[in-house]
C-alpha positions in Angstrom: 1.4 19.2 -20.4 -2.1 18.6 -21.7 -3.1 15.6 -19.4 -2.1 13.6 -16.4 -1.4 9.8 -16.3 -1.8 7.1 -13.8 0.6 4.2 -14.6 0.2 0.6 -13.7 0.3 -2.7 -15.7 -2.5 -4.3 -13.7 -5.7 -4.0 -15.8 -7.7 -4.4 -12.6 -6.0 -1.3 -11.0 -6.4 0.7 -14.2 -10.1 0.0 -14.2 -10.3 0.8 -10.5 -8.6 4.2 -11.0 -11.0 5.1 -13.8 -13.9 4.2 -11.4 -12.4 6.3 -8.6 -12.3 9.3 -10.9 -16.1 9.1 -11.1 -16.3 11.1 -7.8 -15.5 14.1 -10.0 -18.4 13.3 -12.3 -18.1 12.2 -15.9 -14.4 12.5 -16.4 -13.0 11.9 -19.9 -10.4 9.2 -19.7 -8.4 6.9 -22.0 -7.1 3.6 -20.8 -4.2 1.9 -22.6 -3.8 -1.7 -21.2 -0.9 -2.5 -23.4 1.2 0.4 -22.2 -0.3 0.5 -18.7 -1.8 3.9 -18.2 -5.0 5.9 -17.7 -5.0 9.4 -19.2 -7.2 12.0 -17.5 -7.5 15.8 -17.5 -4.9 17.9 -15.5 -7.8 19.8 -13.9 -8.3 16.9 -11.5 -4.8 17.3 -10.0 -5.1 21.1 -10.0 -8.4 20.9 -8.2 -7.1 18.5 -5.5 -3.9 20.5 -5.2 -5.8 23.7 -4.6 -8.3 22.2 -2.1 -5.7 20.3 -0.1 -2.8 22.7 -0.6 -0.4 19.9 -1.8 1.6 19.0 -4.9 1.3 15.7 -6.8 4.7 15.4 -8.3 7.0 12.5 -7.3 9.2 14.2 -4.8 6.9 16.9 -3.3 3.6 15.1 -2.7 2.4 14.8 0.9 -0.5 13.4 2.8 -3.1 16.2 3.2 -3.7 17.0 6.9 -7.4 16.6 6.3 -6.9 12.9 5.7 -5.8 12.2 9.2 -9.2 13.1 10.6 -11.2 10.8 8.3 -12.9 7.6 9.2 -10.7 4.4 9.4 -12.6 2.8 6.5 -11.8 5.8 4.2 -8.2 5.8 5.3 -8.0 2.0 4.7 -9.2 2.6 1.2 -6.5 5.2 0.6 -3.8 3.0 2.1 -5.1 0.0 0.1 -4.9 1.9 -3.2 -1.3 3.2 -2.3 -0.1 -0.3 -1.4 -1.7 -1.8 -4.5 0.4 0.6 -6.5 3.6 1.0 -4.4 3.7 -2.2 -2.4 5.1 -5.7 -2.7 4.2 -8.9 -0.8 7.2 -10.9 0.3 7.1 -14.2 2.1 7.2 -12.6 5.5 6.4 -9.0 5.1 4.8 -6.3 2.9 7.1 -3.6 1.6 5.7 -0.2 0.8 8.1 2.0 -1.2 8.4 5.5 -2.8 11.1 7.9 -4.0 9.4 10.4 -1.6 10.5 9.9 2.1 8.1 12.6 3.4 5.1 10.8 1.7 6.1 7.5 3.3 6.4 9.2 6.7 2.8 10.4 6.2 1.7 6.9 5.3 3.4 5.5 8.4 1.7 8.2 10.5 -1.7 7.3 9.1 -1.2 3.5 9.8 0.0 4.2 13.3 -2.8 6.6 14.1 -5.7 4.5 12.7 -4.3 0.9 12.8 -2.0 0.9 15.8 -1.9 -2.9 16.1 -0.1 -3.1 12.7 3.6 -3.3 13.4 6.0 -1.5 11.0 9.7 -1.3 10.4 11.5 1.9 10.3 12.1 3.6 6.9 15.0 2.1 5.0 16.9 3.7 2.1 18.2 2.0 -1.0 20.7 4.1 -2.9 21.2 1.7 -5.8 19.3 3.7 -8.4 19.5 7.2 -9.7 17.2 8.5 -7.0 17.1 6.9 -3.5 14.2 4.6 -2.9 12.6 4.7 0.5 10.6 1.8 2.0 9.2 0.4 5.2 7.7 -3.0 5.9 4.5 -4.4 7.5 6.0 -7.0 9.7 5.2 -10.7 9.5 3.2 -10.8 12.8 0.9 -8.1 11.4 0.1 -9.6 8.0 -3.3 -11.0 9.2 -4.2 -7.7 10.9 -3.2 -5.8 7.7 -5.3 -8.1 5.6 -8.3 -7.7 7.8 -8.0 -3.9 8.3 -6.6 -2.6 5.0 -5.9 -5.4 2.5 -5.4 -5.2 -1.2 -7.5 -4.8 -4.3 -4.7 -6.1 -6.6 -5.7 -9.8 -7.3 -2.1 -11.1 -7.3 -1.2 -9.2 -4.1 -4.4 -10.6 -2.4 -3.3 -14.1 -3.4 0.3 -13.6 -2.3 -0.8 -12.1 1.1 -3.2 -15.0 1.8 -0.4 -17.5 1.0 2.0 -15.7 3.3 -0.5 -15.6 6.1 -1.2 -19.3 5.7 2.5 -20.1 5.5 3.2 -18.2 8.7 0.4 -19.9 10.5 1.7 -23.3 9.5 5.2 -22.4 10.7 3.8 -21.2 14.1 1.9 -24.5 14.4 5.0 -26.5 13.5 7.1 -24.6 16.1 4.4 -25.2 18.7 4.3 -29.0 17.9 8.1 -29.1 17.8 8.4 -27.3 21.2 5.8 -29.7 22.7 7.6 -32.8 21.4 10.9 -31.4 22.8 9.3 -30.8 26.2 7.8 -34.3 26.3 11.1 -35.9 25.3 13.0 -33.9 27.9 10.5 -34.9 30.6 11.1 -38.6 30.0 
């Protein structure tokens, strides 16, 4: 294979990936917004694989051990990029998914070690496709903490997360009001 590809249909994330490659200097890239990919030299993956002693293919990639000792802000940037690409915001949670269970276990370990107040589900398995899909969720009560600590760069995911946080706050306020009214009525 003569090149590597990053695939995503968000123009914002394609541009972000191209900017991220600048840490390696002037890297020749080609962006195709219509087909949703950035083409870049294989040497980037080879270099990272050699330095961190990891593979970058779908089923064998892992979190490099060196990542666990980095500053929380750097780890938040890594987690944000991963969730931008491999996450989905639902009404009451954020689901992070991959075909690689070991990679997700590393992501969970990173979140628990650097952001312990973010509550997570256990890993779930969906066998409905050719390859099993593994996922875990950021729980509803941790959405605000996730937003403040890690967040998203993907514009639609930012919007969806803020909507979910606002909706959850309105529900909590409604429950408090309803409980207060119930207590008042019972006391009469």
